[in-house]
All heavy atoms as TSV, in Angstrom:
chain	resi	resn	atom	element	x	y	z
A	1	MET	N	N	0.853	-1.166	0.000
A	1	MET	CA	C	0.000	0.000	0.000
A	1	MET	C	C	0.894	1.222	0.000
A	1	MET	O	O	1.918	1.261	0.667
A	1	MET	CB	C	-0.898	-0.020	1.235
A	1	MET	CG	C	-1.808	1.152	1.319
A	1	MET	SD	S	-3.072	1.007	2.583
A	1	MET	CE	C	-2.108	1.145	4.057
A	2	ARG	N	N	0.468	2.213	-0.737
A	2	ARG	CA	C	1.252	3.438	-0.861
A	2	ARG	C	C	0.317	4.626	-0.741
A	2	ARG	O	O	-0.674	4.735	-1.454
A	2	ARG	CB	C	1.947	3.433	-2.220
A	2	ARG	CG	C	2.734	4.638	-2.561
A	2	ARG	CD	C	3.561	4.408	-3.831
A	2	ARG	NE	N	2.759	4.127	-4.999
A	2	ARG	CZ	C	2.228	5.046	-5.798
A	2	ARG	NH1	N	2.374	6.320	-5.523
A	2	ARG	NH2	N	1.545	4.709	-6.865
A	3	ALA	N	N	0.613	5.528	0.177
A	3	ALA	CA	C	-0.186	6.740	0.334
A	3	ALA	C	C	0.142	7.698	-0.797
A	3	ALA	O	O	1.306	7.933	-1.091
A	3	ALA	CB	C	0.097	7.404	1.676
A	4	GLN	N	N	-0.855	8.228	-1.437
A	4	GLN	CA	C	-0.668	9.243	-2.459
A	4	GLN	C	C	-0.458	10.577	-1.758
A	4	GLN	O	O	-1.118	10.874	-0.790
A	4	GLN	CB	C	-1.907	9.321	-3.361
A	4	GLN	CG	C	-2.240	8.032	-4.074
A	4	GLN	CD	C	-1.223	7.661	-5.120
A	4	GLN	OE1	O	-0.734	8.509	-5.844
A	4	GLN	NE2	N	-0.878	6.399	-5.182
A	5	GLY	N	N	0.457	11.374	-2.222
A	5	GLY	CA	C	0.661	12.697	-1.636
A	5	GLY	C	C	1.616	12.698	-0.452
A	5	GLY	O	O	1.599	13.609	0.348
A	6	GLY	N	N	2.420	11.661	-0.295
A	6	GLY	CA	C	3.468	11.688	0.709
A	6	GLY	C	C	3.133	11.071	2.046
A	6	GLY	O	O	3.974	11.013	2.924
A	7	GLY	N	N	1.923	10.628	2.270
A	7	GLY	CA	C	1.589	9.932	3.500
A	7	GLY	C	C	1.380	10.820	4.708
A	7	GLY	O	O	1.402	10.353	5.829
A	8	SER	N	N	1.154	12.088	4.519
A	8	SER	CA	C	0.978	12.995	5.653
A	8	SER	C	C	-0.509	13.157	5.985
A	8	SER	O	O	-1.088	14.216	5.790
A	8	SER	CB	C	1.596	14.351	5.327
A	8	SER	OG	O	1.013	14.869	4.142
A	9	GLY	N	N	-1.124	12.093	6.484
A	9	GLY	CA	C	-2.530	12.140	6.815
A	9	GLY	C	C	-3.446	12.017	5.614
A	9	GLY	O	O	-4.641	12.223	5.720
A	10	GLU	N	N	-2.898	11.690	4.480
A	10	GLU	CA	C	-3.660	11.587	3.243
A	10	GLU	C	C	-4.666	10.459	3.326
A	10	GLU	O	O	-4.437	9.455	3.980
A	10	GLU	CB	C	-2.706	11.367	2.061
A	10	GLU	CG	C	-3.356	11.370	0.708
A	10	GLU	CD	C	-4.052	12.680	0.382
A	10	GLU	OE1	O	-3.394	13.727	0.429
A	10	GLU	OE2	O	-5.244	12.640	0.079
A	11	THR	N	N	-5.792	10.612	2.659
A	11	THR	CA	C	-6.832	9.591	2.657
A	11	THR	C	C	-6.970	8.910	1.297
A	11	THR	O	O	-7.922	8.199	1.065
A	11	THR	CB	C	-8.190	10.186	3.079
A	11	THR	OG1	O	-8.546	11.226	2.182
A	11	THR	CG2	C	-8.128	10.708	4.507
A	12	HIS	N	N	-6.023	9.139	0.399
A	12	HIS	CA	C	-5.992	8.476	-0.902
A	12	HIS	C	C	-4.833	7.472	-0.898
A	12	HIS	O	O	-3.715	7.836	-0.552
A	12	HIS	CB	C	-5.751	9.488	-2.030
A	12	HIS	CG	C	-6.868	10.451	-2.226
A	12	HIS	ND1	N	-7.139	11.462	-1.336
A	12	HIS	CD2	C	-7.781	10.556	-3.215
A	12	HIS	CE1	C	-8.173	12.160	-1.785
A	12	HIS	NE2	N	-8.582	11.631	-2.912
A	13	PHE	N	N	-5.128	6.236	-1.286
A	13	PHE	CA	C	-4.106	5.202	-1.272
A	13	PHE	C	C	-4.123	4.400	-2.566
A	13	PHE	O	O	-5.165	4.257	-3.209
A	13	PHE	CB	C	-4.333	4.234	-0.099
A	13	PHE	CG	C	-4.132	4.871	1.241
A	13	PHE	CD1	C	-5.179	5.479	1.897
A	13	PHE	CD2	C	-2.886	4.869	1.836
A	13	PHE	CE1	C	-5.004	6.079	3.129
A	13	PHE	CE2	C	-2.694	5.468	3.061
A	13	PHE	CZ	C	-3.753	6.073	3.709
A	14	ALA	N	N	-2.965	3.858	-2.932
A	14	ALA	CA	C	-2.826	2.967	-4.074
A	14	ALA	C	C	-2.489	1.585	-3.528
A	14	ALA	O	O	-1.547	1.438	-2.749
A	14	ALA	CB	C	-1.724	3.452	-5.008
A	15	LEU	N	N	-3.275	0.587	-3.915
A	15	LEU	CA	C	-3.071	-0.780	-3.450
A	15	LEU	C	C	-2.882	-1.721	-4.620
A	15	LEU	O	O	-3.578	-1.612	-5.634
A	15	LEU	CB	C	-4.283	-1.278	-2.656
A	15	LEU	CG	C	-4.689	-0.530	-1.404
A	15	LEU	CD1	C	-5.989	-1.103	-0.860
A	15	LEU	CD2	C	-3.601	-0.641	-0.371
A	16	GLN	N	N	-1.957	-2.652	-4.464
A	16	GLN	CA	C	-1.812	-3.760	-5.394
A	16	GLN	C	C	-2.097	-5.010	-4.576
A	16	GLN	O	O	-1.372	-5.300	-3.613
A	16	GLN	CB	C	-0.415	-3.819	-5.991
A	16	GLN	CG	C	-0.247	-4.964	-6.953
A	16	GLN	CD	C	1.116	-4.967	-7.627
A	16	GLN	OE1	O	1.844	-3.979	-7.610
A	16	GLN	NE2	N	1.465	-6.081	-8.211
A	17	ILE	N	N	-3.141	-5.743	-4.946
A	17	ILE	CA	C	-3.566	-6.908	-4.178
A	17	ILE	C	C	-3.549	-8.131	-5.078
A	17	ILE	O	O	-4.133	-8.123	-6.167
A	17	ILE	CB	C	-4.980	-6.714	-3.596
A	17	ILE	CG1	C	-5.024	-5.436	-2.756
A	17	ILE	CG2	C	-5.396	-7.930	-2.773
A	17	ILE	CD1	C	-6.420	-5.024	-2.339
A	18	ILE	N	N	-2.891	-9.187	-4.612
A	18	ILE	CA	C	-2.838	-10.450	-5.330
A	18	ILE	C	C	-3.534	-11.485	-4.469
A	18	ILE	O	O	-3.157	-11.690	-3.309
A	18	ILE	CB	C	-1.378	-10.863	-5.611
A	18	ILE	CG1	C	-0.692	-9.783	-6.460
A	18	ILE	CG2	C	-1.319	-12.230	-6.282
A	18	ILE	CD1	C	0.799	-9.934	-6.581
A	19	SER	N	N	-4.580	-12.127	-5.031
A	19	SER	CA	C	-5.371	-13.062	-4.237
A	19	SER	C	C	-6.040	-14.106	-5.114
A	19	SER	O	O	-6.520	-13.799	-6.211
A	19	SER	CB	C	-6.445	-12.301	-3.461
A	19	SER	OG	O	-7.302	-13.201	-2.787
A	20	GLU	N	N	-6.113	-15.323	-4.592
A	20	GLU	CA	C	-6.871	-16.391	-5.244
A	20	GLU	C	C	-8.362	-16.053	-5.279
A	20	GLU	O	O	-9.088	-16.536	-6.143
A	20	GLU	CB	C	-6.671	-17.722	-4.499
A	20	GLU	CG	C	-5.303	-18.348	-4.677
A	20	GLU	CD	C	-5.093	-18.968	-6.049
A	20	GLU	OE1	O	-6.074	-19.200	-6.781
A	20	GLU	OE2	O	-3.926	-19.212	-6.386
A	21	ALA	N	N	-8.818	-15.223	-4.345
A	21	ALA	CA	C	-10.236	-14.854	-4.283
A	21	ALA	C	C	-10.694	-14.122	-5.545
A	21	ALA	O	O	-11.893	-14.055	-5.812
A	21	ALA	CB	C	-10.497	-13.990	-3.052
A	22	PHE	N	N	-9.764	-13.592	-6.322
A	22	PHE	CA	C	-10.112	-12.864	-7.537
A	22	PHE	C	C	-10.314	-13.772	-8.751
A	22	PHE	O	O	-10.771	-13.308	-9.794
A	22	PHE	CB	C	-9.032	-11.821	-7.859
A	22	PHE	CG	C	-8.862	-10.763	-6.812
A	22	PHE	CD1	C	-7.612	-10.235	-6.553
A	22	PHE	CD2	C	-9.935	-10.285	-6.075
A	22	PHE	CE1	C	-7.435	-9.242	-5.604
A	22	PHE	CE2	C	-9.775	-9.302	-5.108
A	22	PHE	CZ	C	-8.514	-8.780	-4.877
A	23	LYS	N	N	-9.978	-15.025	-8.613
A	23	LYS	CA	C	-10.075	-15.958	-9.735
A	23	LYS	C	C	-11.517	-16.023	-10.251
A	23	LYS	O	O	-12.457	-16.202	-9.487
A	23	LYS	CB	C	-9.618	-17.349	-9.297
A	23	LYS	CG	C	-9.306	-18.275	-10.443
A	23	LYS	CD	C	-8.690	-19.561	-9.941
A	23	LYS	CE	C	-7.357	-19.706	-10.627
A	23	LYS	NZ	N	-6.618	-20.862	-10.199
A	24	GLY	N	N	-11.682	-15.843	-11.563
A	24	GLY	CA	C	-12.991	-15.923	-12.195
A	24	GLY	C	C	-13.859	-14.690	-12.020
A	24	GLY	O	O	-15.013	-14.683	-12.429
A	25	LYS	N	N	-13.314	-13.626	-11.432
A	25	LYS	CA	C	-14.091	-12.420	-11.179
A	25	LYS	C	C	-13.658	-11.295	-12.116
A	25	LYS	O	O	-12.500	-11.198	-12.502
A	25	LYS	CB	C	-13.933	-11.982	-9.730
A	25	LYS	CG	C	-14.499	-12.990	-8.746
A	25	LYS	CD	C	-14.712	-12.402	-7.393
A	25	LYS	CE	C	-15.440	-13.289	-6.428
A	25	LYS	NZ	N	-15.406	-14.690	-6.626
A	26	THR	N	N	-14.612	-10.437	-12.453
A	26	THR	CA	C	-14.301	-9.266	-13.264
A	26	THR	C	C	-13.583	-8.234	-12.400
A	26	THR	O	O	-13.565	-8.337	-11.167
A	26	THR	CB	C	-15.587	-8.627	-13.817
A	26	THR	OG1	O	-16.357	-8.109	-12.716
A	26	THR	CG2	C	-16.418	-9.624	-14.616
A	27	THR	N	N	-13.033	-7.228	-13.042
A	27	THR	CA	C	-12.373	-6.154	-12.299
A	27	THR	C	C	-13.346	-5.486	-11.328
A	27	THR	O	O	-13.006	-5.236	-10.172
A	27	THR	CB	C	-11.797	-5.102	-13.274
A	27	THR	OG1	O	-10.837	-5.745	-14.112
A	27	THR	CG2	C	-11.134	-3.953	-12.534
A	28	LEU	N	N	-14.561	-5.231	-11.770
A	28	LEU	CA	C	-15.552	-4.602	-10.903
A	28	LEU	C	C	-15.861	-5.483	-9.688
A	28	LEU	O	O	-15.928	-4.987	-8.560
A	28	LEU	CB	C	-16.837	-4.315	-11.685
A	28	LEU	CG	C	-17.957	-3.639	-10.908
A	28	LEU	CD1	C	-17.502	-2.304	-10.329
A	28	LEU	CD2	C	-19.169	-3.458	-11.799
A	29	GLN	N	N	-16.019	-6.776	-9.898
A	29	GLN	CA	C	-16.280	-7.691	-8.776
A	29	GLN	C	C	-15.107	-7.723	-7.812
A	29	GLN	O	O	-15.298	-7.762	-6.588
A	29	GLN	CB	C	-16.563	-9.099	-9.303
A	29	GLN	CG	C	-17.887	-9.213	-10.030
A	29	GLN	CD	C	-18.032	-10.533	-10.755
A	29	GLN	OE1	O	-17.070	-11.087	-11.298
A	29	GLN	NE2	N	-19.248	-11.061	-10.774
A	30	ARG	N	N	-13.897	-7.688	-8.323
A	30	ARG	CA	C	-12.696	-7.677	-7.474
A	30	ARG	C	C	-12.663	-6.415	-6.618
A	30	ARG	O	O	-12.404	-6.464	-5.423
A	30	ARG	CB	C	-11.435	-7.758	-8.338
A	30	ARG	CG	C	-11.282	-9.074	-9.060
A	30	ARG	CD	C	-10.136	-9.037	-10.026
A	30	ARG	NE	N	-10.012	-10.300	-10.747
A	30	ARG	CZ	C	-8.945	-10.659	-11.438
A	30	ARG	NH1	N	-7.901	-9.858	-11.514
A	30	ARG	NH2	N	-8.922	-11.824	-12.059
A	31	HIS	N	N	-12.938	-5.285	-7.249
A	31	HIS	CA	C	-12.907	-4.018	-6.520
A	31	HIS	C	C	-14.000	-3.980	-5.459
A	31	HIS	O	O	-13.768	-3.474	-4.356
A	31	HIS	CB	C	-13.037	-2.853	-7.492
A	31	HIS	CG	C	-11.800	-2.643	-8.310
A	31	HIS	ND1	N	-11.496	-1.435	-8.889
A	31	HIS	CD2	C	-10.788	-3.482	-8.644
A	31	HIS	CE1	C	-10.343	-1.539	-9.534
A	31	HIS	NE2	N	-9.905	-2.780	-9.405
A	32	ARG	N	N	-15.158	-4.528	-5.767
A	32	ARG	CA	C	-16.230	-4.578	-4.772
A	32	ARG	C	C	-15.834	-5.422	-3.565
A	32	ARG	O	O	-16.179	-5.082	-2.422
A	32	ARG	CB	C	-17.514	-5.120	-5.401
A	32	ARG	CG	C	-18.197	-4.099	-6.281
A	32	ARG	CD	C	-19.456	-4.651	-6.894
A	32	ARG	NE	N	-20.140	-3.621	-7.663
A	32	ARG	CZ	C	-21.055	-3.863	-8.577
A	32	ARG	NH1	N	-21.412	-5.104	-8.849
A	32	ARG	NH2	N	-21.630	-2.875	-9.224
A	33	LEU	N	N	-15.106	-6.511	-3.794
A	33	LEU	CA	C	-14.612	-7.328	-2.673
A	33	LEU	C	C	-13.701	-6.507	-1.764
A	33	LEU	O	O	-13.811	-6.562	-0.536
A	33	LEU	CB	C	-13.837	-8.549	-3.190
A	33	LEU	CG	C	-14.626	-9.719	-3.720
A	33	LEU	CD1	C	-13.693	-10.738	-4.375
A	33	LEU	CD2	C	-15.411	-10.379	-2.599
A	34	VAL	N	N	-12.799	-5.759	-2.371
A	34	VAL	CA	C	-11.855	-4.945	-1.597
A	34	VAL	C	C	-12.597	-3.848	-0.836
A	34	VAL	O	O	-12.382	-3.655	0.364
A	34	VAL	CB	C	-10.769	-4.343	-2.511
A	34	VAL	CG1	C	-9.876	-3.380	-1.733
A	34	VAL	CG2	C	-9.933	-5.459	-3.147
A	35	TYR	N	N	-13.479	-3.143	-1.526
A	35	TYR	CA	C	-14.230	-2.069	-0.866
A	35	TYR	C	C	-15.076	-2.614	0.279
A	35	TYR	O	O	-15.187	-1.980	1.324
A	35	TYR	CB	C	-15.103	-1.319	-1.873
A	35	TYR	CG	C	-14.348	-0.249	-2.633
A	35	TYR	CD1	C	-13.673	-0.550	-3.810
A	35	TYR	CD2	C	-14.295	1.055	-2.159
A	35	TYR	CE1	C	-12.973	0.422	-4.499
A	35	TYR	CE2	C	-13.590	2.034	-2.839
A	35	TYR	CZ	C	-12.935	1.717	-4.007
A	35	TYR	OH	O	-12.229	2.670	-4.674
A	36	SER	N	N	-15.653	-3.788	0.094
A	36	SER	CA	C	-16.440	-4.408	1.159
A	36	SER	C	C	-15.562	-4.729	2.371
A	36	SER	O	O	-15.945	-4.474	3.513
A	36	SER	CB	C	-17.105	-5.679	0.637
A	36	SER	OG	O	-17.803	-6.329	1.660
A	37	ALA	N	N	-14.379	-5.255	2.118
A	37	ALA	CA	C	-13.462	-5.600	3.211
A	37	ALA	C	C	-12.987	-4.353	3.963
A	37	ALA	O	O	-12.652	-4.430	5.148
A	37	ALA	CB	C	-12.260	-6.373	2.669
A	38	LEU	N	N	-12.975	-3.214	3.281
A	38	LEU	CA	C	-12.477	-1.978	3.891
A	38	LEU	C	C	-13.602	-1.017	4.290
A	38	LEU	O	O	-13.351	0.166	4.550
A	38	LEU	CB	C	-11.526	-1.262	2.919
A	38	LEU	CG	C	-10.235	-2.008	2.596
A	38	LEU	CD1	C	-9.447	-1.272	1.528
A	38	LEU	CD2	C	-9.405	-2.199	3.851
A	39	SER	N	N	-14.818	-1.516	4.398
A	39	SER	CA	C	-15.955	-0.636	4.678
A	39	SER	C	C	-15.775	0.148	5.982
A	39	SER	O	O	-16.121	1.332	6.054
A	39	SER	CB	C	-17.266	-1.420	4.693
A	39	SER	OG	O	-17.258	-2.394	5.727
A	40	ASP	N	N	-15.226	-0.482	7.016
A	40	ASP	CA	C	-14.998	0.238	8.277
A	40	ASP	C	C	-14.018	1.392	8.097
A	40	ASP	O	O	-14.196	2.468	8.670
A	40	ASP	CB	C	-14.482	-0.705	9.363
A	40	ASP	CG	C	-15.534	-1.651	9.886
A	40	ASP	OD1	O	-16.741	-1.400	9.658
A	40	ASP	OD2	O	-15.158	-2.651	10.517
A	41	GLU	N	N	-12.976	1.161	7.298
A	41	GLU	CA	C	-11.984	2.217	7.064
A	41	GLU	C	C	-12.603	3.398	6.323
A	41	GLU	O	O	-12.268	4.550	6.585
A	41	GLU	CB	C	-10.782	1.660	6.292
A	41	GLU	CG	C	-9.838	0.837	7.141
A	41	GLU	CD	C	-10.363	-0.557	7.490
A	41	GLU	OE1	O	-11.399	-0.991	6.936
A	41	GLU	OE2	O	-9.742	-1.203	8.329
A	42	PHE	N	N	-13.542	3.113	5.408
A	42	PHE	CA	C	-14.202	4.207	4.697
A	42	PHE	C	C	-15.053	5.039	5.647
A	42	PHE	O	O	-15.106	6.259	5.530
A	42	PHE	CB	C	-15.045	3.677	3.529
A	42	PHE	CG	C	-14.238	3.412	2.295
A	42	PHE	CD1	C	-13.898	2.122	1.937
A	42	PHE	CD2	C	-13.810	4.450	1.491
A	42	PHE	CE1	C	-13.143	1.867	0.808
A	42	PHE	CE2	C	-13.052	4.215	0.355
A	42	PHE	CZ	C	-12.721	2.913	0.012
A	43	THR	N	N	-15.687	4.407	6.610
A	43	THR	CA	C	-16.480	5.171	7.580
A	43	THR	C	C	-15.587	5.954	8.539
A	43	THR	O	O	-16.035	6.926	9.143
A	43	THR	CB	C	-17.436	4.262	8.387
A	43	THR	OG1	O	-16.688	3.332	9.154
A	43	THR	CG2	C	-18.416	3.546	7.492
A	44	GLN	N	N	-14.315	5.550	8.677
A	44	GLN	CA	C	-13.372	6.237	9.561
A	44	GLN	C	C	-12.573	7.330	8.847
A	44	GLN	O	O	-11.699	7.936	9.456
A	44	GLN	CB	C	-12.391	5.217	10.172
A	44	GLN	CG	C	-13.053	4.180	11.044
A	44	GLN	CD	C	-13.663	4.784	12.292
A	44	GLN	OE1	O	-13.096	5.680	12.896
A	44	GLN	NE2	N	-14.842	4.316	12.660
A	45	GLY	N	N	-12.835	7.540	7.553
A	45	GLY	CA	C	-12.169	8.637	6.867
A	45	GLY	C	C	-11.376	8.289	5.633
A	45	GLY	O	O	-10.919	9.193	4.932
A	46	LEU	N	N	-11.168	7.000	5.358
A	46	LEU	CA	C	-10.509	6.638	4.103
A	46	LEU	C	C	-11.349	7.202	2.978
A	46	LEU	O	O	-12.574	7.055	2.964
A	46	LEU	CB	C	-10.390	5.116	3.975
A	46	LEU	CG	C	-9.780	4.588	2.682
A	46	LEU	CD1	C	-8.358	5.076	2.512
A	46	LEU	CD2	C	-9.829	3.068	2.659
A	47	HIS	N	N	-10.704	7.873	2.046
A	47	HIS	CA	C	-11.457	8.603	1.027
A	47	HIS	C	C	-11.466	7.899	-0.329
A	47	HIS	O	O	-12.511	7.778	-0.951
A	47	HIS	CB	C	-10.887	10.013	0.883
A	47	HIS	CG	C	-11.564	10.839	-0.136
A	47	HIS	ND1	N	-12.856	11.290	0.008
A	47	HIS	CD2	C	-11.142	11.298	-1.340
A	47	HIS	CE1	C	-13.199	11.988	-1.062
A	47	HIS	NE2	N	-12.176	12.011	-1.890
A	48	ALA	N	N	-10.309	7.457	-0.798
A	48	ALA	CA	C	-10.251	6.893	-2.146
A	48	ALA	C	C	-9.101	5.910	-2.275
A	48	ALA	O	O	-8.074	6.041	-1.616
A	48	ALA	CB	C	-10.096	8.002	-3.172
A	49	LEU	N	N	-9.311	4.934	-3.152
A	49	LEU	CA	C	-8.293	3.920	-3.429
A	49	LEU	C	C	-8.055	3.826	-4.930
A	49	LEU	O	O	-8.991	3.937	-5.720
A	49	LEU	CB	C	-8.760	2.532	-2.968
A	49	LEU	CG	C	-8.955	2.283	-1.496
A	49	LEU	CD1	C	-9.521	0.880	-1.294
A	49	LEU	CD2	C	-7.653	2.434	-0.762
A	50	SER	N	N	-6.823	3.593	-5.283
A	50	SER	CA	C	-6.468	3.192	-6.627
A	50	SER	C	C	-6.087	1.723	-6.511
A	50	SER	O	O	-5.172	1.373	-5.759
A	50	SER	CB	C	-5.273	4.015	-7.128
A	50	SER	OG	O	-4.806	3.490	-8.351
A	51	LEU	N	N	-6.809	0.845	-7.209
A	51	LEU	CA	C	-6.625	-0.595	-7.034
A	51	LEU	C	C	-6.051	-1.266	-8.266
A	51	LEU	O	O	-6.454	-0.964	-9.393
A	51	LEU	CB	C	-7.966	-1.262	-6.707
A	51	LEU	CG	C	-8.666	-0.840	-5.429
A	51	LEU	CD1	C	-10.033	-1.498	-5.348
A	51	LEU	CD2	C	-7.834	-1.186	-4.219
A	52	LYS	N	N	-5.117	-2.176	-8.025
A	52	LYS	CA	C	-4.649	-3.125	-9.028
A	52	LYS	C	C	-4.872	-4.494	-8.410
A	52	LYS	O	O	-4.244	-4.833	-7.396
A	52	LYS	CB	C	-3.174	-2.917	-9.357
A	52	LYS	CG	C	-2.913	-1.618	-10.074
A	52	LYS	CD	C	-1.468	-1.497	-10.470
A	52	LYS	CE	C	-1.247	-0.174	-11.169
A	52	LYS	NZ	N	0.146	-0.005	-11.585
A	53	THR	N	N	-5.784	-5.264	-8.977
A	53	THR	CA	C	-6.154	-6.559	-8.403
A	53	THR	C	C	-5.818	-7.662	-9.391
A	53	THR	O	O	-6.232	-7.616	-10.553
A	53	THR	CB	C	-7.655	-6.582	-8.061
A	53	THR	OG1	O	-8.410	-6.230	-9.222
A	53	THR	CG2	C	-7.979	-5.610	-6.936
A	54	LYS	N	N	-5.066	-8.642	-8.935
A	54	LYS	CA	C	-4.625	-9.750	-9.781
A	54	LYS	C	C	-4.735	-11.073	-9.030
A	54	LYS	O	O	-4.636	-11.114	-7.806
A	54	LYS	CB	C	-3.148	-9.570	-10.178
A	54	LYS	CG	C	-2.810	-8.257	-10.829
A	54	LYS	CD	C	-3.126	-8.286	-12.274
A	54	LYS	CE	C	-2.692	-7.000	-12.947
A	54	LYS	NZ	N	-3.719	-6.414	-13.758
A	55	THR	N	N	-4.898	-12.144	-9.791
A	55	THR	CA	C	-4.748	-13.480	-9.219
A	55	THR	C	C	-3.250	-13.774	-9.180
A	55	THR	O	O	-2.469	-13.109	-9.874
A	55	THR	CB	C	-5.456	-14.556	-10.079
A	55	THR	OG1	O	-4.811	-14.618	-11.346
A	55	THR	CG2	C	-6.944	-14.272	-10.238
A	56	PRO	N	N	-2.810	-14.767	-8.408
A	56	PRO	CA	C	-1.385	-15.113	-8.416
A	56	PRO	C	C	-0.877	-15.455	-9.816
A	56	PRO	O	O	0.240	-15.069	-10.184
A	56	PRO	CB	C	-1.309	-16.320	-7.482
A	56	PRO	CG	C	-2.440	-16.118	-6.532
A	56	PRO	CD	C	-3.547	-15.516	-7.385
A	57	GLU	N	N	-1.701	-16.128	-10.610
A	57	GLU	CA	C	-1.301	-16.497	-11.970
A	57	GLU	C	C	-1.122	-15.258	-12.847
A	57	GLU	O	O	-0.167	-15.169	-13.626
A	57	GLU	CB	C	-2.325	-17.446	-12.595
A	57	GLU	CG	C	-2.402	-18.802	-11.940
A	57	GLU	CD	C	-3.239	-18.815	-10.651
A	57	GLU	OE1	O	-3.979	-17.832	-10.370
A	57	GLU	OE2	O	-3.148	-19.814	-9.921
A	58	GLU	N	N	-2.033	-14.304	-12.729
A	58	GLU	CA	C	-1.919	-13.070	-13.503
A	58	GLU	C	C	-0.673	-12.289	-13.105
A	58	GLU	O	O	0.042	-11.772	-13.960
A	58	GLU	CB	C	-3.163	-12.199	-13.304
A	58	GLU	CG	C	-4.410	-12.769	-13.923
A	58	GLU	CD	C	-5.682	-12.078	-13.451
A	58	GLU	OE1	O	-5.673	-11.405	-12.392
A	58	GLU	OE2	O	-6.695	-12.226	-14.152
A	59	ALA	N	N	-0.405	-12.216	-11.829
A	59	ALA	CA	C	0.778	-11.507	-11.334
A	59	ALA	C	C	2.053	-12.186	-11.820
A	59	ALA	O	O	3.006	-11.509	-12.202
A	59	ALA	CB	C	0.756	-11.436	-9.809
A	60	GLN	N	N	2.047	-13.508	-11.832
A	60	GLN	CA	C	3.217	-14.254	-12.280
A	60	GLN	C	C	3.462	-14.017	-13.772
A	60	GLN	O	O	4.592	-13.799	-14.186
A	60	GLN	CB	C	3.050	-15.731	-12.001
A	60	GLN	CG	C	4.281	-16.566	-12.253
A	60	GLN	CD	C	4.095	-18.001	-11.831
A	60	GLN	OE1	O	2.999	-18.543	-11.905
A	60	GLN	NE2	N	5.174	-18.623	-11.401
A	61	ARG	N	N	2.392	-14.034	-14.575
A	61	ARG	CA	C	2.535	-13.776	-16.016
A	61	ARG	C	C	3.039	-12.369	-16.262
A	61	ARG	O	O	3.909	-12.142	-17.114
A	61	ARG	CB	C	1.196	-13.980	-16.732
A	61	ARG	CG	C	0.851	-15.426	-17.005
A	61	ARG	CD	C	-0.273	-15.562	-18.008
A	61	ARG	NE	N	-1.489	-14.848	-17.618
A	61	ARG	CZ	C	-2.490	-15.392	-16.942
A	61	ARG	NH1	N	-2.430	-16.650	-16.568
A	61	ARG	NH2	N	-3.546	-14.668	-16.641
A	62	LEU	N	N	2.523	-11.410	-15.517
A	62	LEU	CA	C	2.951	-10.031	-15.663
A	62	LEU	C	C	4.434	-9.891	-15.304
A	62	LEU	O	O	5.202	-9.256	-16.020
A	62	LEU	CB	C	2.110	-9.113	-14.789
A	62	LEU	CG	C	2.372	-7.626	-14.895
A	62	LEU	CD1	C	2.094	-7.120	-16.306
A	62	LEU	CD2	C	1.548	-6.863	-13.892
A	63	ALA	N	N	4.842	-10.499	-14.207
A	63	ALA	CA	C	6.248	-10.445	-13.780
A	63	ALA	C	C	7.166	-11.103	-14.807
A	63	ALA	O	O	8.252	-10.605	-15.096
A	63	ALA	CB	C	6.408	-11.086	-12.406
A	64	ALA	N	N	6.727	-12.235	-15.358
A	64	ALA	CA	C	7.534	-12.933	-16.361
A	64	ALA	C	C	7.676	-12.097	-17.624
A	64	ALA	O	O	8.740	-12.060	-18.230
A	64	ALA	CB	C	6.911	-14.289	-16.681
A	65	GLY	N	N	6.628	-11.389	-17.997
A	65	GLY	CA	C	6.671	-10.526	-19.174
A	65	GLY	C	C	7.583	-9.338	-18.979
A	65	GLY	O	O	8.246	-8.898	-19.905
A	66	GLN	N	N	7.668	-8.829	-17.775
A	66	GLN	CA	C	8.524	-7.685	-17.489
A	66	GLN	C	C	9.987	-8.104	-17.368
A	66	GLN	O	O	10.873	-7.313	-17.622
A	66	GLN	CB	C	8.081	-6.992	-16.202
A	66	GLN	CG	C	6.749	-6.298	-16.358
A	66	GLN	CD	C	6.266	-5.686	-15.050
A	66	GLN	OE1	O	6.845	-5.883	-13.998
A	66	GLN	NE2	N	5.180	-4.941	-15.135
A	67	ALA	N	N	10.212	-9.366	-16.990
A	67	ALA	CA	C	11.589	-9.837	-16.818
A	67	ALA	C	C	12.252	-10.108	-18.160
A	67	ALA	O	O	13.462	-10.087	-18.265
A	67	ALA	CB	C	11.610	-11.110	-15.960
A	68	GLY	N	N	11.439	-10.391	-19.172
A	68	GLY	CA	C	11.982	-10.773	-20.470
A	68	GLY	C	C	12.217	-9.653	-21.340
A	68	GLY	O	O	12.913	-9.053	-21.890
């Protein structure tokens, strides 16, 4: 997780999440899973997220493509 804007109390974050739970799900379904898991944080002031959601297989393919 990386705070946008330097991490000085900022409420915007960028997350890269790799999970088997994303298998067979669309990007929208994946993002809804994450937002649901973070619902308490949103009520406490979390404002916005930038999400990159991948399955382990997708992350591995992406890493292999970047290495070559």
